[in-house]
N, C-alpha and C positions, 0 to 999 in steps of 0.2 A: 686457449685462444692464442693464435700466433699470426705472423705476417709471412706470406710467401715471398720468395725472392723477387717476383714480378712487382709486388707492391711494398717492397722493403722500405721505401722512403715515406710511407703513409702511416700515421697513427690513427687507428679507428677501432671501434668495437665490432669485431667480426662475429657473425653468427650468434647474436644474442639469444640466450635461452629465456623463454617467457617466465621462468621461475627466478631468474637472476634480478636482484635489485641493485647491488653494487658489485663491480668486478674490477680488479686491477689489471692494467695493460701489462702484459708480460713481454719484456724485452729479451728475446732469445739471442740477440747479437748486437748489431749497431743500429736498430730501428730508431730509437730515440735520438741518438747522436747524429745520425744522417737524415733524420726526418725532414721532409720539405713541405708536407701537408698534414693538417689535422681535419678529420671529417667527423662531424656530429650529425647523426640522423635525427629526423623528427622524433620527439619524445625522449631524447637523450641529453644528459648533462655531463660535465667533466670537472674533476677536482685535481689540482696540482699540489704536490707536496715536495718540499726540498729540505733535506736533513731533518726529517721528522716534523716539519711545520707546514701548515696549509698556507700556500702562497697565492692561490687563486681559485675561483669557482666560475666556470663558464657554462652558460645555459642556453645560448643562442645557436640553433642548428645551422649547418652550412658547411662549405668546404673552405678552409683557410690556408693561405700560403704562409708558411712560417718564416720565409725569407723576406717577404715584402709587406705582409699585413701589419697594420699599426694598432691592432687591438691590444689592450693592456695585458690580457691573459697570455697572448701569443708572444709579446715582447718579453714577458717574464720568463717564459720557457727559453727563449733565445739568450736572455741575459745569464741565466744559470748555466746553460750549456757552454757558454763562452768563458765562464769564470776560471775553470781549470780543467786539466785533463782528467777524465774519469767522472765528471760531474753527473753524467747520465746514470751512474750507479747509486747515487744518493737522491735521485729524483724519482718520484712516483706519480703515476697518472691513473686515477680511478674514473671509470665511467659509471654513471648511475641512471636509473630509469626515471624519467620525469612523467611519463604517461600514467594515466590513472590505473590503479590496481583494482580489478573487479572481482566480485564474488569470493571474497575471503570468507572462509567458513568459520562459524562459531557454534558453540553448544554448551549447555550447562553440564559440568563434569559429574556432578552428583545430583540426585533429585532434590527438589525444593519442597520442604515440609511446611504445611500450614493446615488450618482447619477450615473446611468449607463454610462460608458465612451463612448459607441457607440451610443446608442439611446437617451441619455440625459434626461431620465425620472427618477424620484425618485424611489429608491428600498428600501424595508424593507426585510432584509435577516436574517434567523435564521439558526444555525448550531448545530449539535450534533454528539456525537461519544463516544469512550471509550479509556482508557489508562491502562497500567500495570506498577506497581512500586515494588521496593524492599527496605526494610529498611536498611540503612547504618550506622546510628548513633542512636542506640536504647537508649543509656544512655542520650544523649542530648535531645531526644524527650521526654523521661520519665521525665527529670528534668524540661523542659521548657514548655511542653504542657500538659502532663497527670496530673502532680501535685498531685500524690497520689490517683487519682480515682481508685476504685477497678476494674472497667470494662471500657475499651475503645474499641469501635467497628469501623469497616470500614465505617459505615455510618457517624460517628463523623468525621473521617479523610476526607471523601469525601467533607463534608461541609467546612472544613478548606481550602482544595485545591480550591474548586469552588469559594470561596469568594476572592481568590487571582489570579486565572488564567483567570477568565472571562474578566477582563479589558484588559490585553495584547492581548487576542484573538480578542476582539471587535476592538481594535485600529488597529490591523494588517489588518483585513478584510475591515474596513472602509477606510484605506489608500491604500490598494491593488486595490480596486475598480474593481473587476472582473465583466465583463459584464455577463448578465444572460446566454448568449450563450456559455460562457467559463467556468462557475463555475464547472460543473460536470467533465470536462476533466482535471481540475486542483486540484482535491481532494487530490491526493498524494503529490503534491507540497505544498498545504495548510497545510497538516498534518506535513510535514517536517519543514516548517517555524514556525508553531505554537509550535512544540516541542522545537525548538531552542530558541524561545522567552520565554518559560515558564520553561526551564530546571533548571535555577538558583533558581526558587521558590521552586521546589521539593528538590534540593540539600540543600538549606538553612534550610529546615525543617527536614533534616536527611533522605531523601529518594532519590533513583535513579530511573529515569524514563526509563522504558525498551522498551516501544513502545507507539505510539500515533496514533489513527485512527480517520478519519472523516467518519462517517457512512452515512451522508446525509445532505442535505440543504433543506430549505423550504422558499418559498416566500409568502408574504401576499397576500390576495385576490386581492387587487387593482393592485399589480404588475403582478399577473397571468392574470388578465383581459387585461392589456396593452400588455403582451406577446402574448396572443391569437389574439388580433387585428392585431399586427404586422405580425404574422404568416399567418393570413388570407390574408392580403394585399400582402405579398410576394408570396403566392400561386396564387393570381389573376394576379399579374404582370407576373409570369412565364407562366400562361395560355395564357395571351394576346400575349406574345412573341412567343409562339408556334403557335398561330393563325395568326401571322403576322400583328397584330394591336397594337396600343399603349394602355396604361392603360386607358386614357380618353375615347377612343373608346370602350374599353371593358366595362367600367362603363355605357356608354350610351346603349350598347347592353343589359347589365344585367337589366338596368332600364326598357327597353321595355319588356323584358321577364317577369319581376315582375308585370308590369302593366297588361300584357295580362293574367297572372295567377290569378290576384286579381279581375279583372272585371268579371261581369256575363252577360249572355244573348248575345244579338246581339252586344252590345258594346265590350264585351270580344272577340267575334269572329273577329270584325274589328281590335281590338288591336292585336289579334294574327296574323292576316294577315299582319298588319303593321310591327309587330315585325319580322315576317319571311322575309318580304322584306328588312327591315333594316339590318337583320343579313346577308342576301345575299349580299347587297351592301357593308357592312363593310368587309365581307369576300373577296369579289372581290377586294375591295380597298387594303386589306392586301396582297392578292396574287399579285396584280399589283405592290405594293410597294416593295415586296420581289423580284419580277422579275426585276424591275428597279435597285434595289440595287445590284443584283447579275449579271445583264447583262454584265458588263465589265469582269466578271470572267467566268461564265458558265451559260448555260440555265438549268432551273430546269426540271428534268425528269418527265414524267407522273407518275412514281412510287412514287416519292417524293410528288407530288401533291395529289395523292390518299391517301398516308399515312397521310398527314396533314388534308385532308378532313375528314378522318375517326376519327382523334383525335378531330376535332371540333364537330363531331356528338356524340362521346362518352362523351364529356364534356357538351353535351346538349346546345351548342352554336348555332346549326342549327337543324331544324326539320328533320324528316325522309324523307319527300318529297323533301326538299332542298338537302339533302344528295344524294338522288337518282338522282335528276336532274343534279347536278354538277358532279357526278360520270359519268353519261352518256355522258356529254359534254366532259370530259377529255378522255374517252375511244373512242369517235367518232373521236378525233383528232389523234389517233394513226394509 
């Protein structure tokens, strides 16, 4: 960052990079000594040091005449420049960003381990998101963190925060123990809780947290495999319930179907016939059980029977010929 000859008498933050948080004004010649104006753009602040000590913090944007303005910060600059020859060499001016810093990224660096409270299997969970902050104590941060560095960027700040907020986030999620079926529906609640548990960390470093977002979560492969198995079993239990048979009978029926599909030649044909007979018997048993269970309340209508029969056929639990045969038997009784 430098000053061209045309603007040699102006002190300002030229071409600020969006990643820069603090940056020292670089005096390549006599810019500070001969300066007549200080320019602060909206969202900028300025810190003055002299002989290693902070002498002033200026936060009000505008154009200021160093020769006539009566602002304490500006008169301080003029006073130090007039003390002795070469004063500009022990004077430092740092510009800093007052505007809000948006979309700072965060994420758990290692998966969080806990036991699913519903299904009691181990879970490895990762989470990620973003947050926005604004600086509230620039002088404190300059004195205690920057320590005279000429350039301090958002990436440096992000690393400071990540090293401090990751542990509270991990502790909260490990103790909250959300089941995998509940995690997505609780993202807003998680964001609120995490913000409350990390707010003091931001405040202590001179920043205010403006918002906190959970963008998503991720389970490890083993957890996803367990989830897939549970989903498959739940779907099969539902299918068995619709068919009017229990889960054990459903497994027996599926095993017969698989055996018929995997065998070849005449053996496969015999297995297919056997599977069809088994399917019919199990279906009849299921319908009989439903009728017995519902007998005290009401008799199942032919339309209900036809509907269930079609569902069995669409789920490939009975063959087309079995479907046609049972359908005819129901219609014959009407």
